[in-house]
C-alpha positions in Angstrom: -5.5 -14.4 13.3 -5.5 -10.8 14.6 -8.8 -9.2 15.4 -9.2 -5.7 14.1 -11.6 -3.1 15.4 -14.2 -1.5 13.3 -12.3 1.8 13.4 -9.1 0.1 12.3 -10.9 -1.5 9.4 -12.5 1.8 8.3 -9.2 3.7 8.5 -7.4 0.8 6.6 -10.0 0.9 3.8 -9.9 4.7 3.6 -6.1 4.8 3.4 -6.1 1.9 0.8 -8.6 3.8 -1.4 -6.7 7.1 -1.2 -3.3 5.5 -1.7 -4.6 3.9 -4.9 -5.7 7.3 -6.1 -2.4 8.8 -5.2 -0.4 6.3 -7.2 -2.9 6.6 -10.1 -3.0 10.4 -10.2 -0.4 12.4 -8.3 2.6 10.0 -8.7 1.9 8.6 -12.1 4.9 10.4 -13.6 7.2 8.8 -11.0 6.2 5.3 -12.0 5.9 5.2 -15.8 5.5 1.7 -17.1 4.6 0.3 -13.7 1.2 -1.0 -12.5 1.0 -0.4 -8.7 -2.0 -1.7 -6.8 -2.5 -1.4 -3.1 -3.5 -4.9 -2.0 -3.8 -4.5 1.7 -3.4 -1.8 4.4 -3.2 -2.9 8.0 -3.4 -0.2 10.7 -2.1 -0.7 14.2 -4.5 -0.6 17.2 -3.4 2.9 18.1 -3.9 4.0 14.5 -0.4 5.5 14.4 1.1 3.1 11.8 -0.3 1.8 8.5 1.5 -1.1 6.8 0.7 -0.9 3.1 1.2 -3.9 0.9 1.7 -3.2 -2.8 1.6 -5.4 -5.8 4.0 -4.0 -8.4 4.0 -5.2 -12.0 6.3 -5.9 -13.8 7.9 -7.7 -10.8 11.5 -7.2 -12.1 11.2 -3.5 -11.3 9.3 -4.0 -8.0 12.3 -3.6 -5.7 13.5 -0.4 -7.3 10.0 1.0 -7.3 9.6 0.1 -3.6 12.8 1.8 -2.7 11.6 5.0 -4.4 8.2 4.8 -2.7 10.0 4.4 0.7 12.1 7.5 0.0 9.1 9.6 -0.8 6.8 8.1 1.9 6.7 11.3 3.9 5.5 13.1 0.8 2.9 10.4 0.2 1.8 10.7 3.8 1.4 14.4 3.3 -0.8 13.9 0.3 -2.9 11.3 2.1 -3.1 13.6 5.2 -4.6 16.4 3.1 -7.2 14.0 1.8 -8.3 12.3 5.0 -7.6 15.0 7.6 -11.4 15.5 8.1 -12.0 11.8 8.9 -9.1 10.9 11.2 -7.4 12.7 14.1 -3.9 11.2 13.5 -2.5 10.6 10.1 -0.7 7.2 10.5 2.9 6.8 9.5 3.1 4.7 6.3 5.3 1.7 5.8 5.5 0.0 2.4 6.1 -3.6 1.6 5.8 -5.7 -1.5 2.9 -8.1 -1.5 4.2 -11.2 -3.1 1.2 -13.4 -2.5 0.3 -13.4 -6.2 3.8 -14.7 -7.0 3.5 -17.3 -4.3 0.2 -18.5 -5.7 1.6 -18.5 -9.2 4.6 -20.6 -8.0 2.3 -23.1 -6.2 0.1 -23.3 -9.3 3.1 -24.2 -11.5 4.3 -26.8 -8.9 0.9 -28.4 -8.9 0.8 -28.6 -12.7 4.2 -30.4 -12.8 
């Protein structure tokens, strides 16, 4: 298990909170009919990269939504940058991934019931 510094944890939580707000407010019209939650944000030790894990519902549309998010990631980074510029020196690059841990848990749950 990786050890994260206090600074990494603070920046991760800050980005996670702001990213959730961005999807809820600024980008709501881009993702009509989708529920996007930011499950985890992991920031590298040098704070230059943030890996953002998203849970997207309904899951059938998750890959298309992720592709769209990846194409507008620079725009999202700009919005986040404006919000957190006072708290961090470097605005990390954002990488987006689908967090399929809920699907995985669901699958295991179904297997255990059989």
